[in-house]
N, C-alpha and C positions, 0 to 999 in steps of 0.2 A: 182710526178716524182722523188722525192730526192730514194723513197726506193725503184722503178725502176733502177734506175740508180747503185746502191750499189748492188743491184740481178745482173745486170750484172755485175758490178766488178768480182763478187763472181765467176760469173760463168766462165769468160774470167782467172781467177788464177787458178780456177780448173782445166779447160781443160788445162791449158799450165803446170802446175804440173806434174815432171817426173812419168814412170809409173810405179805399185809397180816392185821391185824388186823379181827376181824368186829364189824360194828358192837354194841352194850351189847344184852344179850338183856334183855327185860321183862317179870315176869307181871302181866296183868291181876287188879285184884281185883276179881272177880265183884259182892262186896257192895257197894262203893262204885264202881262201872259201873253203864250203861245204856244199851244199843242199844234205840232206841226211833225213834217213826215218829208223823206226824199223817196222817190221811185224811179225808174229808167220803164224807157215807151223808145224801143227803136234802140237802143243801148244807147240812148241820149238822161242825161239827168232831166228830173223837173220835182220842184218841189210842190208841196201844199200845205193846207192846214184847216183843221177844222176851229170853225167861228162860234161855238153855242158848245156847252159844256157846264152840265152842274157838278160842282166840287163838295167832297164834305171829306172836313182834314183835323183831323184832330193827332199833333204830331210833339212830340219834347225827345229832344238830343239825351237827355238822361235816363226818359222811360221807355226806353224802345218798343218792349214787350206790351205794353198796353196805348202803341201809338196804333193811329188806324189811317186810311186814306181810300174815298172810294168816290171815283172821278167816271161819271153818265155824257161821251158825246151823242150829240146830234148829229148822226149820221150824211144826216141832209145838207148841211152847216159846209160841205169839204167844200174849199174855191182850191182849185191850181191853177189857176189864173185862166184857164181855154173854159169856156161853157161847154163846148161839146163835151167834153173829156168829162165833167163835171154832173153832168147833165145824164152820162153813158155811165158811170161811176155808181149811179145811185141804182141802178138796171138790176133786171135776174140775177144777170152773169157777175154781178159784180157786187156791193153792198146789197142789194135788197132792201132796199131802204121800207119798201112798205110793208115788210113780213118781221124787216127787225130791223126798226127806226134807234136805236141807240147801238151803242157800244162800250164795254163795261170796264173798266180799270179798278182793281180787289186789293185792297195788299194785304197778302196771310201775316208778314213778320217785316221783321228791319233787323237789319246789322250793319255795325260801322266798323270802319278801316282808320278810321283816326285821321286828321289834317282834314278835318269838314268834310270829307269822303262816307260815302254811304251804301248800302244797297235793301233794294223795296224787291220782296220777293212777291207777288201776284197772281193772279187770274185776273187773266184777258182776254173778253168776251167780246167777241164780233162776227157777226150772223150766227149767231145761236154756238157756237163754235169757243167750247174755254180750254184753253192752253194756260202752262204755267211760264212767266216770264221771268225774266231777275232786272229791273232798270237799277244801276251802278247812279248814282250824280251825286252833287257838289251840294253843300248845305251852308251860307255864310247867314246868321242873324243879324242882324245891328240896331238900336238906340236913335231915333232921331225924334227930338221933339215931342217925346212923351210918349213916341209910337214905336212899337213893334214890328221892324217890318223883316221876313224872311227871303230869299234869293237862292231857287232850286233850280238847277240843272243836269239834265241829264239825256242817255241816248240809251238806246236798243236796239238792235235787227230782228226784225221776225221774217217768217216766208208766208205771206199771203196764204198761197197755196194749202199751209196747216189751219188756215180759217176758214176756207171752202170760197176766196175771193178769186174771181177769176175764175166760172166753167165754162162749159162749152168751148167753143175756140180759143177762150183766153186761157185755156188750163193750163198750155206749157208755158215758156218763160222766150219763145220766140220774139213775142213781138214788146208785152209788156215784162221787164223782170219779175222774175217772184221775192229777191230780196225789197225788205223796205225798211228805211229806218227812221223810228218816232224819235223826236228828238220832242224836248220838256224844259222849255221855260219859264219860272212862274216865279211871280212875283206874288207875296202874300202877308196881310197884316193880322198877328193878332186882336183877337176877341176883348 
């Protein structure tokens, strides 16, 4: 009887305990952030960026299991500094933005590597194709005049062919290289 009473008391206390706190939410400062990439055309590198995206960030370096990030990127916001290339990139052989207007990066887990270094394991969806990716990144958090700011920088390389980007005559890497380096430089403020 005593054992059953102790179990009941423990159950009452556990159910009355406050819910675990969510990791801190962050708002991305789009003016100070950049979602960029580098690819090659005729073996010459060119840089580009996506100007429009929405990010939902809940991250706490002390609670990595509960942290999460989801970024939806408007592929029509591509800017490579070349209007002809940007227009072609939205067509059916490349991003097919009419049918796939967004690319999505959504984390599945985080791990720490020490000294402000982390890895985000995520699902990256481009043109309806989803692949597992790992984004190594650095994180610095500072307090300045009562405001908490995070600086994130990371880079990963993907194969555009894995996502079906570049079809038909563009499927090979003779004109446009298959490897694409994605770079993120994010400034975010704690909510």
